[in-house]
C-alpha positions, 0 to 999 in steps of 0.5 A, a space after each residue: 266129113 264136110 269141110 267148113 268152107 264147102 257151105 260158103 262155096 255153095 252160097 257163093 255159087 248161088 249168088 253168082 248164079 243169081 247175079 248172072 241171071 239178073 244181068 241176063 234179065 236186064 239185058 232182055 229188058 233193054 232189048 225190049 226198050 222203047 226204040 223197037 216199039 217207037 220204030 213200029 208205030 210209023 210203020 203201023 200208021 203208014 199202012 192205013 186202012 188197018 188190016 188184020 194181015 198187016 198188023 199181024 205181020 208188023 207186030 208179030 202177034 197173031 190176030 183172030 176175029 172176035 165175032 162176038 165183038 164185031 158188028 155191022 160197022 167194025 170187024 174186031 180182031 184180038 190176039 189170043 190170051 198169052 199171045 207171047 212177045 211181039 215186036 219189042 214190048 208189044 204183048 197183045 193187040 186189038 184191031 178194029 177195022 171198019 167193014 167199009 173203010 173210007 178216008 177218015 174211017 181207017 181203023 183203030 189199033 190198041 197195043 198192050 205193052 209189057 210193064 217189064 220194059 217200063 217205058 216212061 212219059 219222058 221216053 215218049 216226049 223225048 221221041 214224039 215231042 212236048 206238044 201233047 194233050 194230057 187225057 186223064 181217066 174218067 172219074 167214073 172209070 176203074 181205079 186202074 184206068 190209064 192216063 193218056 198223052 195224045 198226039 194229034 196227027 193229020 191221020 188221027 190220034 196217037 195215044 200213049 196210056 200210062 199207069 197212074 200208080 207204081 212206076 207209072 209205066 206205059 201200058 198201052 198205045 192207041 192208033 186211032 184213025 177213025 177221026 182224022 185231024 185237019 
């Protein structure tokens, strides 16, 4: 015969298990906060012209050449689908490396950012400053297109793309060293 309090014991154990796993999930999300990503960016822009080996080493995401997207001007490298976690909240990477890099034509990197870390505009502005150019998506673009905040640097543009709906978390970071600012 089952004691009446054993049912409550099972419910209590399940609740404690959920609470502990929820805490561990929050702890993992905190480890993937903005600092790891923000610390990665100067390392990336400091190693121009961008190269497959250096981007892989710094992001922790392996890149393979995409022959179908590459052309006589750019080698395109992409992370494999489901490449797994890279540095901080980086989940995917695309590199467009010029075939013949020259000053001012040093490549472009697109970092896909995990939405679970939910880096907000205020986090970016706090770290990189308020002197930013907002770049809304084109009216002809897809409904889930990102809204960008652009920082113009002497080496090129640093752009942060945010979702327009929901929590408006960071979805992508672009390091564009194809047209440097003067």
